[in-house]
N, C-alpha and C positions, 0 to 999 in steps of 0.2 A: 597977224593978231587974231583975226576971226577964227583961223584954224586952231590957234592955241586955246581960245575960249571954248571952242567946240570940244576939243580934246579934254579940257578941264571939266566941262559939264558932263561928258560921258564918264569920266573917272569918278566924279562925285556920285552920279547915278549908280554906277557900279558898286561903289562902297556902300551906298544906302541900301541897295538890293541885297548885298551880302549881310548887312547888319540886321535886316528884317528876318524874322524867324518865327514860324508857327509851330507850336507843340501842344500836345493833348495827351490825356491819360487818366487813369483812375487815382483816387486818393481815399483814405479812410483813417480813422483814429479815435482817440478818446476825447470825450467832452465832459466838462464839469459845469453843470447847470445850476444857476442860482435864481430864486424868485425873491422879490422884495415888494412887500405890501405897505401902503401908507393910507392914512385916513384919520380925520378928526385930530390932527396934530400928533398922531402916534405912528411909529414905524415898526414893522415886523419883518425880520429876515428869516426865510425858511432855511432848513438844513440843505446843504449842497447835495446835488443828485449826480452820481456817476453814470454816464451813458456813453453812446458811441455816435459816430457819423460816418457816412460812406457816400461816394458819388464820383463825378467826373469833372475834369477841368479842361479849359482851353486857354493857352497863353500866346499872345502875339507880341514879339519883341520889336519895338519901333526902332530902337538903336541898341548899341552895346550897353547903354545905361538904363534905358527906360522900356517898360513893357506894360501891357494891360492884360488883365486876366478875368475870365468869367467862369463860374462853377455852378453845378446843380448838385446839391447834397440832400440827404435825408437824415434826420436825427430826432429821436424821441426826447425832447427837452422837458423841463419842469422843475420840481423841487419836492422836498419831503418835510413833514412835520412829525414830531414825536413829543407827547405830553404825558406827564404823570398826573393821574386824577385821584382824588379822594372825596367821597361824598357819603352822606348818611341817608339811608332809605328805610323807613319804618323801623328805626332804631338799630339798623344794621349798618356798620361801617364797611364800605366797599372801597378797595384800592385797586389800582391797575395802571395800564399804559394804553394810550390811544395813539395810533399812527395813521398818517395819510400820505399817499404817494400821488402827486399831481403829474400827469403825463400829457404832454402836448406833442403829438406827432406833427413834425414840422418839415416842410420842403423848403430848403434854403437856396437862395440865388445870390451868392456873394459876387460883387464886381469890384475890382481893385486896380489901383495904379501902383506899379512897382518900380523901385529904384535899385539897380544893381550896384552895390558899393564895390564889389569885386566880381569876377567872372562867375563865382559860385554863390555868393551871399547877396540876398535881396531883402529889402524892407518894403512892406506894403501898407497901403491905407485905402480903405474903401467902405462900402455899405453892404450889409447883409440884409437882403429882402426875404423875410420869413413868411411862409404861408402855412398857417395852422390848419391841418387837415382833420385832426381829431383831438379831443380834449376829454380826459377822464380823470376821476379821482377815486383811487382805491383806498378804502378805509378798513382798518382792523382794530379790534379792541380786545384786550386780555384783562379780565377783572377777577378779583378774588375777595373773599370775606369769610365771616363766620357768624353763625346764628344758632343759639340754643345748643352750644357745644359742638355743632357740626360746621365743618369748613366746606367751602365750595369755591369753584372757579369755573369760568366760562370764557370762550373766545368766539367772537363774531367777525364777519367780514362782509363787505359790500362794495359794489362798483357803481359809480354814478356818472352818467354821460353829461358833461357840462358844456358841450360844444356850442349850444345855443346862447350861452352866457359869456362866451369868449370871442373877442375880436379875431378876425382871420389874419390880419396883417400885423407882423411883428418886425419892426425896423430896428437894426442894430449896427451902428457905425463900428468899424473895427480897425485895429492896428496889429501888425504881425511881422514875422521874419521867416525867411526860408533859406535853406542851404541845399544846393543841388550838386550831386556828384557828376563826374564826367560821363557815366553810363546812363544818366537820366533819372536815377533814383534820387528822391529828395525827401527832406524832413522839414516840417514847418510848425510854427506855434502862433496862436492868434487869440486876442481878447476881443470879445464882442460886447458892446455896451447897449443893453436893451433900453430903448427910449419910448416905445409904444405902450400905451395903457391897454392891457389885455382884457380888462373888464368892459364888456359891451355896454352895459347900462349902469354906470356908477352912481351911487347915492352920494351926492355932495362932491367932495374932493378925493374920493377913493381911487387908488391906483394899484395896479399889479404889473410889475415889469420883470422881464426875463433877460438876464445877462448870462454869458457863458464863455468859458475858456476852452480852447481846442488845441490839441497837439497830435500830429499825425505823420503819416508817411504816404508816399505815392510814387508814381513813375511817369515820366514824360517821354512820349514817342515823337518822332519827327525832328525838325531842325536841320541845320546845315551839316 
């Protein structure tokens, strides 16, 4: 009986060892970033910003069904604004467009728990810890009008560093799915819900939150 239990324990340990699998590799893809501002009972949603992400990952398979994964990525997140303006200055009507591009250079550290529904298809749930390393607002304005029978137009642009006004930490819980081919190539999609207020010193109940959608491709090295 003792010999049988010993053999069974060895077999279980062997199966467990075979199930455990460490893989690592690069990943990159497309990000759709969205900023949402609130304050004084009003809400304003910025235009979505198309950008990218790139980095590395490490995955440890605990069993055939469960795994944990950590990543280090970089992405210039943020959002955009575009407004049509009309105003009167010294009897001259001026019209035009004002645009602003908010850029948050962010190092992301997503950590997730993964469930493999099949050998190739996995679903993940985790937390993306974002560290904002830079924050800038690029503004442009194109204005035109006419005065005394003469028309005019002008364009201006400026860049403002707002890092001192932006919180460094940007936490975003996420959910996603991944499909891995036999050769290690994989495709994934993920939605990250921004929950941190990026305004460092808000006035009253002002908030600025950054959520983003990611879709990408990568390759996993290692494994059994």
